[in-house]
N, C-alpha and C positions, 0 to 999 in steps of 0.2 A: 526255546523248544519246550513244549508241554510234555510232561512225563505220562506215559501210557499207564492205564490202570486196568485191572481185571475185575469184572463185575459179573454177577450171575442173577438170574431171575427164574423162579420156579414157575413153569408154565402149567403143569398139571401134576396131580398126585393121585395114586391109587392106594389101596390098603397095603400093597406089597411093593410099591415102586414109585418112581417119579420121572418127570420129563423136565429138563432144565436147559435154559438158554444161557450162553456165555458170550461175553464180549471183552476182548483185550484191545484197547484203543486209546489214543491220546486226544481225541476230539477234533483233530485237524488233518491227520494223515490222509492223503488221497493217492498214494503211490501203489501199495499192494494190499489186497485183502485176501486172506486165506479162509476158506469155509469148510464146514462139515456139518450139514444140516441133519444128518442121520447117525450121529455118534453114539457112544455107549454100547449097549447090547443090540441096537437097531442094525447098524452096519459096523461091527467091531473094528477097532483100531483107526477108523477114519478121523475121529476127533484128535487122537494122539498125533497122527500125522500132521494135521493142520496146526496144532500147537507147536510141534517140533519145527515145521518149516517156518512158521512165524518167528520163532526164537532165533533162527539162523539168518534171518534177513533184517537189514536196517530198514526203518520206515515201513513196517508191516503191521497191519491190524488182523485180528482173528475173530470170526463169528462162528459159533458152533452150537449145536443142540445135542444133548445126551439123554437117552432114555434107558432106564433100568427097571426091571420088574422081576421079582423072585419067583413068581408063579405063572404069569401070563407071558405071551410072546411079544417082546418089545417091538419087533418089526411090525406086527399087525396093529399094535397100539399106536405107534408113533412114527409112521413112515409116510408122510404126505408126499405126493409127487412134487418134484422141484418147481414145477410151474404153478403149484398151488401155495407156495410159501409167500406170505404177504406181510409187510410191516404192520398191518392192522392187527395181526395175531401174534406177532413177535416184537415186543416193545424195544428190545435192544437192537434188533435189526432196523427198526424204525429210526433209531438215532443216526444210522449211517446210510440210510436208503437213498438219500439225495446227493451224496457226496461225489459220486462219479470217479471211481478208482481207475487208475491207469492199467493195473493188472489185477484180475480176479481169478483165483484158482479154487476149485471145489473138489473135495475128495468124496468118493462114493464107493459102495460095494457092488459087486456083480456076481450073479449066481453061477456063471460058467467060468472055465479055466482060461481066462485071457484078460488083457487090459485094453480098454477102449479109450482113446484120446479124443474127446469131443468138445462140445461147447460151440458158441458162435464166433469164436476167435477165427482168424484167417487160416486157410488151409495150410499155408507154408509153416506157420507156427506149430500146427498140429503134427505135420510131417516131421519137423525137427525134434519136437518133444518125443514122438514115437520112436524115431531112430535112436535117440539117446537112451530111452528106457529099454529098448530092445537089446542094447549092449550090456545092460546090468541085470536083467530079469530073466528067469527061466521060462516064464509064460509068454505066449505070443502077444505082441503089441500091435495095434492097428489104429490109424486115424479114422474117425468116422464123421460124416456130415449128414447122415440120414439114418432113420430107424429109431426104434423106441428108446435106445440108450445114448443117442447122439447128443442130447442136451442143447439143441440148436434153437429151441423155441424162444421168442423174445420175452415170453412170460416166465422163463426159467430165471431164478434169482441170480445165477452166475452171469447171466447176460445183461439184465437190466441194472445190476450194480456197477457195471463197467462204464467208463466215461464215453460219452457221445455215441452210445449204442454199439460200441466196438465189439462187445461180447467177451465172455471169459472162457477159461479152459476148464472143462469138466473131465475128471479122471475116474473112470469106472474100473475097479480092480477086483480080481477074483479073491476068494477067501484065502487061498494059499499065499498069494502075494501079500495080502494084508497081514497074515500071520507070520510069514518067514522073511519077507523081503521089503517090508514097509520102510525100513531105514534107507535102503538103496534107492527107493522111489524119492524120498525126501531129499537125499543128497543130490540126486540127479536134477531135481527141480531147482534146488538152491544154486547149483552150478549153472543151470540154464538162465536163471535170473541174473547172476553175476555176469554172464556172457552177453546179456542183452537180448536173449531170445524171448523171454517172458517179460 
């Protein structure tokens, strides 16, 4: 078994900040990929959630991007839509783009006070994840298959990274959930993976 390594690549730099791509991978794993394309100050705590979930799972890789700027708005600087994320612009993503992961989970931030369970994975998986998260979170949780935050586009990286076009799971979370209940989210997803739901 090849040992996983952690690597980073600086994508962009400003006078007061930077945007960095990270990859934790062993070069062969195709079971689980956990993502956070908008980490750092862009959508706070999402990268930490991705790293934490990866650490809890056997045979998991992690891809994330983190943006920080002391003077300008990191969200405005470094928040490409998920359907615009391409291996052409993200070299470390390019290394895993054709692998076809069995399970792909992507953490995101949401402006309103709820949690949306989306992505192009099947509806039953989204319902089961939603029910489990509803039991441990104070915010309302709902499965979504349409709308601007549903994450169902085949161009969304969470979907094309999944094996045979099966689609991944996109989790949109309010700031309150990311601030105060992020560990509960990670624990619930780890349990669901162990139970074979993800």
